[in-house]
C-alpha positions in Angstrom: 102.3 105.9 54.9 104.7 107.7 57.3 105.7 105.9 60.5 106.2 108.6 63.1 108.1 107.6 66.2 108.2 109.5 69.4 111.0 109.1 71.9 110.4 110.8 75.3 113.6 112.3 76.9 112.6 110.6 80.2 110.4 107.6 80.9 106.7 108.6 80.8 104.4 107.0 83.3 100.9 107.5 81.9 99.4 105.7 84.8 101.2 108.0 87.3 100.0 108.8 90.8 100.4 111.7 93.1 103.9 110.7 94.1 105.0 111.3 90.5 103.8 114.9 90.4 106.9 116.6 91.9 109.1 115.0 89.3 106.7 115.9 86.5 106.6 119.5 87.6 110.4 119.7 87.9 110.7 118.4 84.3 108.1 121.0 83.0 109.4 124.0 84.9 112.2 124.9 82.5 109.6 125.2 79.7 107.7 128.1 81.4 109.2 131.5 81.8 107.9 133.7 84.6 107.5 137.3 83.4 109.2 139.9 85.5 106.6 142.3 86.9 107.6 145.2 89.1 105.0 145.2 91.9 104.8 148.1 94.3 103.0 148.2 97.6 99.6 149.9 97.4 98.6 152.4 100.1 95.5 151.4 102.0 94.2 154.9 101.3 94.0 154.0 97.6 91.9 150.9 98.2 88.2 151.8 98.2 85.0 150.8 96.7 85.3 147.1 97.5 81.9 145.5 97.8 81.1 142.0 98.8 77.8 140.4 97.7 75.6 139.4 100.7 75.6 135.8 99.7 79.4 135.7 99.7 79.6 137.5 103.0 77.1 134.9 104.5 79.2 132.0 103.1 82.4 133.3 104.6 80.7 134.1 107.9 79.4 130.5 108.1 82.9 129.1 107.5 84.7 128.1 110.7 88.0 129.7 109.7 86.6 133.0 108.7 83.7 133.5 111.1 83.6 135.8 114.0 
């Protein structure tokens, strides 16, 4: 039988709390590359045909931040 051993490069807290999240994110960030996408502004004249379902419009209208 093979005995596999794993050694974490940093101490791992499996019972972590919210305070440990920034450190976890900082350790993971180098592993994810952000693709370079050239984004250009879109003219408002090109934005058309947007429709909002009535149920969604009522939901947003009922929300304090988005109402009237």
